[in-house]
N, C-alpha and C positions, 0 to 999 in steps of 0.2 A: 613292372607292367608286363602282362602276358603277351608273348609273341606266338602267333599261330602260323604254322607252315602248311600251305595247301599244295600238294603235288598233283599236277594234271598232265594228261597225255596230249601232245600236239600232233595233229595229222595234216598232211599236205595232199592235195588232189593232183596227182601226177599221171599223165597219159590215161586219163579216164578212170582212175581207181585211187582209193585212199592208201596212203603210205604213212606209217607211224614214223614221224621224223624227229621226235625229241621229247624231252620232259621239261615242263615248266614248273618252277617253284615260286609261289607268291607268299611273301612274308608280310603279315598284317598285324597291326596293333589297334585294338578297339575298332575294328572294321576299316581302318585306314591302311592303304597299301604303302608299305615302307620301301620295299625293294623287290625286284624280280630276279630270278636266276634261270638260266636255260642251258640245256646240253643237247646237242645234236646226237642222234643215234648214228654210230659210225657207218652202218650199212646204208643209211640214207645219204649221209654226206658224201660217200664214195660212189653213189649210184650214177650210172651213165646219164640218166634223164632228170636227176634231182636238180631242183632250183632252190637257191638260198631264199630264206623268207624275206630278206630285205637287204639292200645294198649298203646300208649305213652301219648298223650295229650287229647284224646277223649274217654278214657275207661270209662265204667260205674262206676267202682270202685273208680276212681280218681275224678269223677265229683260230685258236690254237689247234694243232693237229693232234696233240696228246689226248688220249681217251680220258673220260671222266673229268673233263675240265669244265667247270661251270662258268658261263658267260654272264656278264652284268651289263645293264644298259649304259650307254655313254652319256656324257654331259651331266652326270649326277641325277638322271631321271629315275623314277621308281619303276618304270615300265619299259618294255620293248615296244617301239612304235608300231611294228607290223602286227603285234598281238593286240595292241590298243585299237588299231584299225579294224580288227576282226571282232571287236567287242562293241556292243551298241552304246550310243549315248542318247540322252533325252527320251525320245519316243520309245525306243526298244527297252530302255530301263523301266519305263512306266508299265510296259506290257509284262515284263518279268516280275515286277512288284505286284501286279494284279494276279499273276499266276501263283505266286508264293504268299499272297496275302500279307505283303510287307508294306511299311510306310514309305513315303517318298524319300528316295536316297537312303533307305534304311538297311541296305544289304552290304556285306563286304564285297570288295571288288571281285573276289574269286567266284562269287555266285553269278555276277553279271557275265563274267568271262565264260562260265560253264553253261549257262542257260540260253545262250544266243542262237541255238539250233545249228544244223549243218548246212543251211542255205545262207550263211553269212557271206559278206562280200569277199571276193577273191578266192584263193585256193585253200585257206586255213580253216581247220576245225579244231575245237578243244573239247576233250571228253575227260571223264573222271579217271578212267583206266584205259590202257592200250588194248584191252579186250572188248571194250564197249563198241557197239555198232553205231553208225550215224543215225541221227534222229529221223523219224519218219513224219511225213506230213501229207495231208490231202490238199494239194495245191492246184487242182484243176480249175479251169476257167469258170465252171458253174458254181464254184464256191465263193465268188466275188461278192455277192450280195450279203452272205453271212459274215464275211470278213469286214465289210463296210459297217454293218451293224455292230459287230464286236468292237471295232475301233471306237465307235461312238460310246459304247459302254465303258471302255477303258478311260476315255477322255472325261466322262462324267463321274468316274470313280465308282461305277456300279459293278456288281459281281458278274463274272462271265462264266457261263456253264453250257453244257450240252453241245449243240452244233456250232456254237460260237467259239469253242475252245481251240479251234484250229489257229486262231490268232496267236496263241502261245508258241506255235512253231513257225508260223509264216510272218509274224509281225515284229520279230525281235532281232533279226540278223543284220539290219542296216542302220547307219547313223542318221542324224538329223532330227529335227523337232516335229516334222509333219507326221500325222498318222499315216501308216503305210503297211503294206504286206506284199509278199511275193506270190505270184500266181503263174500258172502255165496255160498257154492257149491251146487250141485244137491240135496244133502240130507238136505240142510238148515243149515249146520254147518258153523260157522263163522271162517274165516281165515284172517290173516293180509297179504296184498300184499305189498312187498317192491320193488320199481322200481329202475332200473339203472338210472344214471344221466349223462348228457353229459360231465361233468367235471371229471368223474371217471378215475383213472389211470388204473384200471383193472375192470373186470366184477364182481362187488361186490356181486350182488345177487347169482351168482354161487359159488363164493369163500366162502361167509358167510354160505351158505347152506352146503357146503362140510365141513367147519370148525365145525359147530355144530354136524354134523354126526360123525366126528372124535372125538369130545369131548365126545359123547355118548359112543364110543368104549373105551374111557379112564376112564369110570366110572362116568360120569357126566350126570345128568338128563337134557334132552332137549325136546322141543316140537316136534311134527311131522313137518317136513319141506320137501320142494321140490322146484325146480326152473324150469321155463319154459320161453318161448319167446312170446311176444305179439308185432307183427309187428317188429319194430327195437329196441324194449326195452326188456331187460331181467327182469324177475320178480321172486322174491323168495316168496314162499307162506309158511306162518307159521300158524299152527293151533293155535287159541287163547286158551291159557291154563287157562284163567279166565272164561270159560264157561263149563258147563256140563249139562247133561240131566237126569231128573228123574220125577216121578209122583209127582204132587203137594201134599205136606204134607207127602210124603213117604220117606223111607230111601234112602240114596245116593247109597247104594250098590244094585246090582241086585240079582236075586235069587241064583246066583252061587258065590256071594261074590266079584263081580267086580264093579268098578265105572261105571255108565251108561254114555257112551261117545257118543252115537248116539241117534237121535230121533226115534220115533216109539212106538207102543203099549201104546199110551196115555202119553208118557213122554213129558215134556215141558222143555224149556231152562231155566237154572238157572245161576246165576252169582256168581262168587267167589270173595269175598273181596280181594283187592290187595293193598299193600303199598310198597314203595321203601325202601331201606336201609337208605336213607337220612332221611326218616320219622321215622324209627325205632330208629335211633341214635339220632335224634332230633337236627340237626345242619343245618346251611345254606350251600348252594352250594359252596360258597366261602371258606368254611372251610373243604371241602371234602379232599383236599390234605394233611390235617393234621391228617387224620384218617388212621388207619392201619387195615389190614385184621384181626389181633388179636382183635381189638376193635369190629369188626363186629361179630367175634366169641363170644365175651362176651355178646353182646345184643341177640344173638341167644340163649345162655344159659339162659338169663334173661327172654326173652319174648316168645320163641318158646315152643311148647308142650314138656314136659319132655320125652315123649316116643320116640321122634325123634330128640331132640336137639343135642345129641352126633353125630348121623348120619349126621345131617346137617353141623355141624362144620367140620367133616372130609371131607365131599364133598366140602365145601368151600375151604379147604386146597388144594384139587385136582384142583379146578378151578384156584387158585393162581399159582400152579405149571404149569398148562397148559398154562396160560397167559405168564409165564416166557419163556417157550420153544418156543412159537409162536408169541411173541411180540404183544399180544392183550392188548394194553395199554390204551384202552378207558374204563377202568374198574372202572369208578367213581361210586358214591353211588346210582345214579339213574339207573345204569345198573346192579344193584343187587336188587332183589325183594322178597317179601314174600306174601304167600297166606294163607287165612283162610281155613283150611282143615276141612270140615264138618264131616268127618269120626272120627276124633280124637278131634273135638271141640277145635282147637288151631291153632296157626300160625306155618308155616314152610317155609323153603327156597323154592322159586319158581324154575321152570326149568330155565336153563341158556338162555340168549338172548343177542343180540348185541355183538357177539364175532367175530371180524374180525382182521386178522393179519395185522400189519402195517410194510411194508418193511423199513428197516433202515440199514445204513452202519456203524453206531456207534458201537464200541466195548463194550461200557459201556451203558447199557440201564436201563430204569426206568419204573415201572408201575405207575398208577395214585395213587393207595392206597399204604400205607406203607407195606413192605414185612416182615421186621424183625428188628433186632437191628441196622442194617445199613440203616434204613429208606426205601426209595422206590427202592433201588438198586435191579435190577431183576436178582438175582443169587440164585442158590440152597443153597449155603452156608448161605446166608442171611435168606432164608426161613426156614432153619433148626434151627435157633436161637430161634424161638418161637413156636416150634411144640407142646409144652405142652398146649398152649392156645387153641388148636383145639381138645383137648381130645385125643391126640396122643402121644404114647411113641416115642422115637427116632427111634426105629426099625420099628414101624408102619409107621412113616413118611417116612422113607427110602423106605419102601415097596411101599407106595403110589407113591412116586417119580419114582421109577423103573417101575411101571405099566404104569404111564402116558408116560414116555419116550419110553417104548417099543412100544407104539402106535404112538407117534409123530415122531419118527425117520424114520418111513415108510411113511411120509407125501406125498412125490411125487407120490408114487404108488396109495395112497388113492385118491388124487385130480384128477389124471388121470382117475382112474376107476369111479369117480363121475361125469365125463363129463366136467371138467374144461378145458378150452382151453390151449394148450401148451404155448402160449404167456403169458397168465395170470399166469401160473405156474412159468415161468421164472421171471415175474415181482414181484411176492410175495416171491420168494425164499429167499431174504435177511432178511425176517421176521423170518425165522426158524433158531433156534440155536442148535448146537450140545451140547451134555452133556459136551464136553471138553470146550465149550465156557462159560458155566454158573456154573461149579462146579470145585473146587480145586481137586488136585490129591488125597488128603486124603479123601475127600467126595466121589469121584468116587470109590475109593477103598472100602469104607464102603458100597456103594450101590451095588457093585458086590457081597458082602457077603450076601445080603438079598435073 
């Protein structure tokens, strides 16, 4: 069987500019990825401002110092998690296939890695050679209508040409199944536009936007979001939380101690390293259902900065509780992320994303990740069985549950005030569960005492 080796150049965006950080070799047989090899460039590894691509299998501490040493992924995986996170799945792959006129899932992995554009998530870019320039794209706000139309063409399997070809650069760099593209507003700030789809049961952009805003009220960090309408398609706009602005070589904080979040006064765009929970845990996607929220809390304690690890574990617990009440069961490991925080020089839990209620008539429901001693069963009783793993006492856990429920129980009023259509509210109503549905009488009584 013929083995093809594809060598690619990996770049990292450091201090506002691209740095050639290493070489990636992908070994493929019949378009199936067998293994990956990576070597850091020594000048990058020894750079004062350089950041390791990941804390799990590409950390500077765990990699050999000797030059010309090829690294391999841990746990027998065929890929490095950080580079997988910088490669599109589902939607982005469909766009690449449309660009290259290829059948569904008909390309070798090296082509998906290579064609994901330079606006992919986090700080990583992958190019054919180290002399190649980053890809260019016309991503200004006024192009949103063309991108929405192009996304529809891709979904319907139609050819994309002319002014709609910008989707090939702007619609490929991020994960997930929803049609999407990156755009910049009038201030040149990067946003992710997520479009509605003809097959949607309800207006997902409006509902997802309102859900994230409700999650914020429940004590969960979320990005800036809003939704609007472009012709006949609804669009949710999410400010990219993997970008920030500062002076080249200067501190991330401004003169009043705040993170620079807008351009101006000589500030330039910087990129924040991002990895998924799948990468931090170090497993394959097929193993995701065997992972519990408490496992994720454990790797937070192991890899995240000590100054915020306990805070992140407690917020993760709130996210789990929120998902139980709202049947947000698409909570797989790629839908939890981590950012490198330059202020503390360490990893931390990213803002929440991809949080959409799923209507269900089932009385017994499950999340994707394990909740507690009873596995993935989505109940408060189950969630309380492992509160200690999140650095929470039983009383603290009960207090967090009560605070989340006090917000979610008023969900109808919130969605109505957020502009969600009445028909959509009726459609998603079966997703929301009362405290009586998810907690035993003894637990409800204990919650009332908090």
